[in-house]
C-alpha positions in Angstrom: 8.4 -3.8 22.2 10.4 -1.8 20.3 11.1 -1.1 16.7 14.0 -4.2 15.7 11.7 -6.2 18.0 9.1 -5.2 15.5 11.3 -6.2 13.2 12.3 -10.0 13.8 8.9 -10.8 15.1 7.1 -9.3 11.3 6.9 -11.6 8.3 4.8 -12.5 5.8 1.8 -15.0 6.7 0.7 -17.9 4.7 -2.4 -19.0 6.1 -4.6 -16.7 8.1 -7.5 -17.9 10.3 -10.3 -17.0 8.7 -12.9 -16.8 11.3 -10.2 -14.0 13.6 -11.5 -11.2 11.5 -9.8 -7.2 12.4 -12.0 -5.6 14.8 -12.9 -1.7 13.3 -11.4 0.2 15.6 -8.0 -1.3 14.5 -8.0 -1.2 10.8 -9.4 2.0 11.2 -5.9 2.4 12.5 -4.6 1.1 9.7 -6.2 3.1 7.6 -5.5 5.5 8.8 -1.0 4.9 8.1 -2.4 4.2 4.8 -3.1 7.7 4.4 -1.0 9.6 6.0 2.3 7.6 4.2 5.0 10.3 3.0 5.2 10.4 -1.2 7.5 12.4 -3.5 6.6 16.0 -2.9 3.5 14.4 -0.9 1.6 13.3 -4.4 -0.8 11.1 -2.6 -1.0 9.3 -6.2 -2.8 6.6 -4.6 -6.3 4.7 -3.9 -6.5 1.5 -1.8 -9.8 -0.8 -1.8 -10.7 -1.8 0.9 -12.1 -5.4 0.3 -13.7 -6.9 4.4 -16.5 -9.6 3.1 -17.3 -12.6 1.2 -18.9 -10.8 -2.3 -16.1 -8.5 -2.8 -13.0 -11.5 -1.8 -15.1 -14.1 -4.0 -15.0 -10.6 -7.1 -11.3 -10.6 -6.7 -10.9 -14.3 -6.1 -10.7 -15.0 -10.3 -7.6 -12.0 -10.8 -5.5 -13.2 -7.2 -3.0 -16.5 -8.9 -3.9 -19.7 -7.3 -1.7 -20.4 -4.6 -2.3 -17.0 -3.5 -5.8 -17.5 -2.6 -6.1 -18.8 0.3 -3.9 -15.3 1.1 -7.0 -13.5 -0.1 -10.3 -16.0 1.5 -8.4 -17.0 5.4 -7.2 -13.0 5.9 -9.9 -10.9 7.7 -9.5 -7.9 5.1 -7.2 -7.6 1.9 -6.4 -4.2 0.0 -5.6 -3.3 -3.6 -3.2 -0.9 -3.8 -4.1 1.5 -7.2 -2.5 4.6 -8.8 -3.7 7.1 -10.6 -3.4 7.0 -14.7 -1.6 9.3 -15.0 -1.6 12.0 -12.3 -3.8 14.3 -14.1 -4.0 18.4 -13.9 -7.1 17.8 -11.3 -5.6 16.1 -9.3 -2.8 18.5 -8.9 -4.6 21.0 -8.2 -6.8 19.5 -5.1 -3.6 18.5 -3.4 -3.2 22.4 -3.1 -6.4 23.0 -2.5 -6.2 20.6 0.8 -2.3 21.1 1.7 -4.1 25.2 1.6 -6.8 23.7 3.5 -5.0 22.2 6.1 -3.2 24.9 7.0 0.4 24.2 5.4 0.2 27.2 2.9 -0.3 30.4 4.5 0.7 32.3 2.2 0.5 32.6 -0.9 4.2 32.8 -1.9 4.1 28.9 -0.5 1.7 28.0 -1.8 2.4 28.7 -5.4 6.1 27.3 -4.5 4.8 24.0 -2.9 3.1 24.2 -6.8 6.2 25.2 -8.9 8.4 22.4 -6.8 6.1 19.6 -7.0 4.7 20.3 -10.6 9.2 19.7 -11.3 9.1 16.5 -9.9 6.5 15.1 -12.1 7.0 16.0 -14.9 10.8 15.0 -14.1 9.6 11.5 -13.8 6.4 11.9 -16.2 8.1 11.5 -20.4 6.4 8.8 -20.6 2.7 7.0 -19.2 5.6 3.8 -18.5 8.4 7.1 -16.6 5.1 8.1 -14.7 3.7 5.0 -13.2 6.2 3.2 -12.3 7.5 6.4 -10.5 4.1 6.8 -8.6 4.4 3.2 -7.6 7.6 3.9 -6.0 4.7 5.7 -3.6 3.1 3.0 -3.6 5.5 0.9 -2.5 6.1 3.3 0.3 2.7 3.4 1.8 3.0 -1.1 1.6 5.8 -0.8 3.3 4.9 1.3 6.0 1.2 -0.7 6.8 3.4 -3.9 7.2 5.7 -2.6 9.6 2.3 -0.6 11.9 0.4 -4.0 10.7 2.9 -6.2 12.9 3.2 -3.9 16.1 -0.3 -3.6 17.1 -0.1 -7.2 16.5 -2.6 -7.6 13.2 -0.2 -10.6 10.8 0.6 -8.9 6.6 1.2 -10.1 3.9 1.9 -8.6 0.8 1.3 -10.3 -2.5 2.4 -10.1 -6.3 1.2 -12.8 -7.8 -1.7 -11.9 -9.1 -2.8 -11.1 -12.9 -3.0 -6.9 -12.4 -4.8 -6.8 -16.3 -7.3 -8.8 -14.9 -7.5 -6.7 -11.4 -8.1 -4.4 -13.6 -11.0 -5.2 -15.6 -12.6 -6.9 -12.0 -12.9 -2.8 -10.8 -13.0 -0.9 -14.2 -9.7 0.6 -13.1 -8.7 1.9 -15.8 -12.9 3.9 -16.5 -11.7 5.4 -13.1 -8.6 6.4 -14.0 -6.1 3.7 -11.7 -4.5 0.7 -11.9 -3.6 -1.1 -9.2 0.3 -2.4 -8.5 0.3 -4.3 -5.3 -2.6 -5.7 -2.9 -2.0 -6.9 0.6 -3.8 -9.1 3.4 -4.4 -8.3 7.1 -6.3 -10.3 9.7 -4.9 -13.7 12.1 -1.9 -16.8 11.2 -3.7 -19.5 11.8 -2.4 -22.0 14.5 -0.8 -24.9 11.5 1.6 -21.1 9.6 4.7 -22.8 9.4 6.4 -19.2 8.3 4.8 -18.3 11.6 8.1 -20.8 13.8 10.1 -20.7 11.0 13.5 -17.9 12.2 13.7 -15.2 9.6 16.8 -15.6 7.0 18.2 -11.8 6.2 21.9 -11.3 5.0 24.7 -10.2 7.7 25.0 -6.4 8.3 28.7 -6.6 7.1 27.1 -7.5 3.9 24.7 -5.0 3.3 25.7 -1.9 5.1 29.2 0.1 4.1 29.7 3.5 6.0 31.5 6.0 4.2 
């Protein structure tokens, strides 16, 4: 299956088969995709809560909008995407140390340049706490896109969920005290046979309305 076929096959799952669970080796692949997701200046301003059992699903369910709750309860896994609040000095130092450990910074000059460049863009997007969170959220959505496409590529169905109460989710998971804020939720699993959305044709605007070639 090529990338065009994957993009045509992927859809937003409305109803999952709760009896079907994603194998451990498959979910590990998807978590690796999340870990490998690109972010501006390799900022990696995220943390992911992986929910794979009934107790954890029930714990977060009060934060999920009523119409989206079946997508959580029926899914195999639910992932809560969080961003760091704030993107602090400890995180920047940790990033730099990890890059050095992984062999990306073979010289002191390159290490200093990487640190300086990253701090420039972090500061540029951190005039206010709100602007920093907006910038971090953009990075989290890059990771979300990676996950949705990767899931479709290996036969896993998915749903991106913005229909939830972020403040309630943050309260349930005690995110404020952990320096985190929830930004979006994704569910993963296998579609139910009666999921009507799986049988509807994909609808997208025509190419001539969305592409301009200069």
